[in-house]
N, C-alpha and C positions, 0 to 999 in steps of 0.2 A: 555677705549673708543678708538676706531680706527678712524683715520683721514687720508684722502688722501691728499698729498701735491704734489707740482710740482716744477721742476727745468727746466729752459730753457737753452739750450746750443746754443751758437751763434758762427758763424765764424767771424774772423777778417781779414781785408785786410792788405796789406803790410805796411800801415801807422799806424796800430793798431786800426783803427776805426772798429766798428761793421758793418759787411756786411749785406745788406738786403737779400742776397741770402743764401739758405741752412740753416741748423740749426736743432735742435731737442728738444724734450720735454721728460722728464723723470717723470713719475707719480710713487709715492711710498706711501705705506700704513704704518703708524706709530702707534704703541701702545702708546698712550699718557701717560700711567701710568709708563711704563718701558723705553720709549724712543727708543725701538728697531724697526727697519724696518722689516716688515714681508714679504712684497713682492713688486715687482717693474715691470714696463713695460715702453716701450718707443716708440716714433715715430720720424722719421727723414724725412726731406725734401731733395729732390734732390738738389745738389749744384746749379742748374740753376733755381730753383723755388724760389719765394719770401717766406720768413718765415712768418707764421701766427700763433700767440700765441694761438688763440681760437681753430683753427683746431688741433694744436698740443696737447692741453689739452684734447679735446674731444676724439681724437684717442688714446692717451696714456691711458686715464682713461678707455676707452672701452676695451682696451687690458688687463686691470687688471682682467677682467672677462673671459678671454680666456685661455684655457689650453695650447694653442700653444705659445702664446706671453708672458705670465707672468713668472717671475722668483721668486721662493720662496727664501727668504733671511733668516730671522729669527734670525740670530746671530750677527748682526751688529747694533751698536748704530747709531742713526740718524746723529750725528755730524761727525762720521767716514764715513758714507755713503756719505754725502754731500761733505766732504773734498775729497773723492776719485773721485767723479764725477767731481768736479772742477779741480782736478789735471789732470784728463784724458780727459779734454774737447776736445782738438784737435784730440786725438787718437780715441775718440768715433765718431767724425764726419768723420774721414777718414776711419773707419772700418764700413761699412754699406752695406753688400752684397745684402740686400733685397731692396735697394733703386732703384726706377725706376722713370724716369721723368713723370710728370703729362701731359698726352697727351690731356685729355678731358678738363683740366682746365689750359691751358698754362699761366704761370706766377703766378699761385697760389700754395701754399704749398700743396703737396700731402703727408703729414706726415703719 
């Protein structure tokens, strides 16, 4: 059985607190029998936009059905995939060439 799961990636300020600005969501599909991650997609907020978990989930899950945005994984166990995402948290947030500020919805996450 296949199941879509989500991870939220958040920015931290200089004091170590979670910042309300920026962030991202990773959606990934797991084969529950084998524990292998089959595919993944993500959405990121502009660092000046407020993070919104709901919008992040909707957009990341929608991108799972896109040929352009989805990544076929297939050979990574879920525990290794999750550990890698957690380890690369700040790098993932800092590498986002497609991020553009939300002009129509100022102050909301345009994940």
